[in-house]
N, C-alpha and C positions, 0 to 999 in steps of 0.2 A: 578612907571612906569612898564609896562609889556612888554615882548618881546618874540620872538620865535627864537631859534637857529635851523637853517636848516642844516641837515646832510645828506650826501649820503655815506652809509656804514660807514667808520671810518673818513671820511673827513668832516670838518665843511665848509659849503658853504657860509653861511651868517648869520648875526644877524639882525633881523627886529624888530624895536620898534613899538609897537601897539599904534600909536598916533591917527589914524583915527577912526571915529565912526564905520566904516565897512572896514575890510581888506580882500580883495579878494585873493583867491588862485586858480591857474589853470595853464594850459600848455602854454597859450599865453602870450606875453610880456605886454598885456594890464592889467594883474593882478598885484596887489601890491606885491604878492609873486609868481613869475613865476618859474615853475618847468618844464623844458623841458624833458619830458619823456612820451612815448606813453601810459603808464599805467595811466596817469593823464588826466582828462577831461579838455576841454578848459576852462570851468568855473566849477571847482571841488567843492570848499567849500568856506566858508567865516567865519571870526571871527568878531562878533558884540559886541561892548562895550555897556553895559546896566548899567549905573551908576558905581557901584563897582563890577560888574560881567562881565565876558567875555563868550559869547555864541558861540560855534562852530557849524556850520550848514553844513551838506552835501547838495549839490545842485543837487541831482539826478545824481550823478556821475556814470559812468559805473562800476568802480571797487571798489567803496565805500571809506569811511573814517573811520579810526580806532583810538580809544583812549585806551591806555593801553591794547591793544590786542583785544578789542571788537568793532564790527562794530556799528556805531552810526548814527542817523539821526540828533539829536540835543544833545549837551552835554555842561553843564556848566563847564568851565575849572577850574582846581585847579593847584596851583603852583606845578611844577614837572610832570604834565601830559605829556605823550609821544603820539604824533599824528603820524600816519602812512598814508601817501598819496603816492600811487604808490610804488616806492622803496626808497622814501625819508622819513626821520624822522624829525619832528618838535617838539622840546622840549619847552614847555610853561613855562616861568619863570617870577615871579613877584619879582622886585628888591627893592621895597620901601614899605612905610607904607600902601600902597593900600592893601597889603596882610592881614593886620589886619582886615579890613572890610570883606575880603573874608573868613576868618576862625573864627572870633570871635562870629558870630551870633549863639546862641544856637540852637540845632536841637531837635525837639520833639521826645521823646522816645529813646534817644541815650543811649546806654550802653557803658561806656568808656572802657570796657575790650574786646570788640569785634568789628570786622569790620561789617559795615552795607553797603549794596550796593543797590542803586536804579538803574533804567534804565538810569538815567541822570547823577549821580555824586556820588562821595564818600561822606559818612556822616563823619563829623569830630567833635571832642569835643570842648568845649569852651577853649580858650587859654588865659592864663594870659597876660595882655597887656604889662607889663614890659618885660616879657620873650620874647614875640613875637617881640617887638621893637628891642631887642638885636639881634634876628635872622635875622632882615631885613636890616642890613647895606648893602648899594648898591655898593660894590666894591669887588675886589678880591686881596686885598693887604696883606692878612695874609700870614705868612710863609707856605710853602708847607708841607703837612703831607703825610702819606702813609698808606696803608693797608698791614698787614702781613697775609698770609694764615695760619691759625692755624690747620685747619682740612679740608679735602677734596682735590681733585685733580684738579688743574687748570694749565694753560700754564706757569704761573709765580708763584713765592712764595711771591712776594711783588709787590704792584702797587702804583706808585707815584700819588698823588692827586693834580696835578698842574693845571688842567683845571678848568674853571668856573663851569662846571657841569660834573660829571662822572656817566655814566649809567652802572648798573649791570644787566645783563640778558643774554639770549641765542641768541639774534639777532646778525646778522653780524655787525650791527652798534654799538653794545654795546661796551663800553670801557673796561669792565671787563667781559669776555665771560664765561658764565656758561655752563657746559657740560652735566648736567642731562637731560634726555630725556623729562621730564615733566616740565622743567624750562620755565617760561614765557619769552616773547621777552624782556621786561624790568621789573625787579622785584623791583628795588629801584634806586633812584637818590641821589647822594651826591653832595651838593652844597658848593662851596668855597666862603666865604664872608670876609669882612675886620675884623670881630670879631672872625672868626674861621670857623668851618664847621658844616653843619647840614645834616640830611638824611631824605628823604621822601619816603614812600612806593608807588609803582605803582600797586602792587598786594598784596592780603592778604598772610600771612604766613611768613613775614619778622619779625625777632626778634632782639631787641636791649637789650643787657644785660639780655637775656633769657625771656624778656617780649614782648608781641605782640606790634609791631610798628603800631600805628593807624594813626598818623599824623606827620608832620614835627617835628623833635627833634634835639637839638644840640648834637654834638659829642664831648666827652671828652677823653683825653688821656687814653688809656687802654680799651676803650669801645669795647664790643664784638658784632659783627653783624653776624647773622645767616641767610643765604639765600640758600634755596634748599639743605640743608645739609652741605654747605660750611660755615666755621666759619672764619671770618676776625677779626683781632684786629686792632683798629685804633691807630696809633702812631703819636703823635705831635712832633714838633721840637723846640729846643731852638732857641732864637733869633740869636745866633752865628752860626746856621746852623748844629748843632749836634743833632742827635736823642735823645729823652729822654730815 
């Protein structure tokens, strides 16, 4: 099942499960996702389900629809994509084995060491089915972990990862705010699942253990995440509630 988490600045407003063939987004209450903000058009955008894909379409809105910081007309959504409509953020999340179909298809001409970007979507490498299944447990019952800031200057020196999704970026609505002048609105998203945590890039340039992060990867205790010059260390917890 896929869903969107609707946020305004740092406040989560709603969780919407994408059960319909077409989910409308706009300012009026007639929409499936109603956003009462003058920057949002009456019929702003829609999310269309096409078998194992979700297509986001802008409906000629006045102020545009943005995905991962780029204005789009149509965009095939990927797990972890951040949609900006007006001043609201919609985080697209896939919670179950549907994600296998969304990421497992091979891409022609893919170089597994680099990011490839089309006007429509991120290119992603083939993912081992067993590993992907492990990543796709659909709940958030795992013990909370946290990030330690090992290098760089942020508001805090550690961040508890207790939410279902934690966004790292420069936007006001990001959970971990980056201060670099060239930092993207959202650089990466950390997901909490029943089996642990994983991280997905929203922009190129994110490193996991000093290697380019291309697609969703699990986080292990001691993993190093580098975003815009800031280095985080991922710390897991014992079942008894004590940090490792």
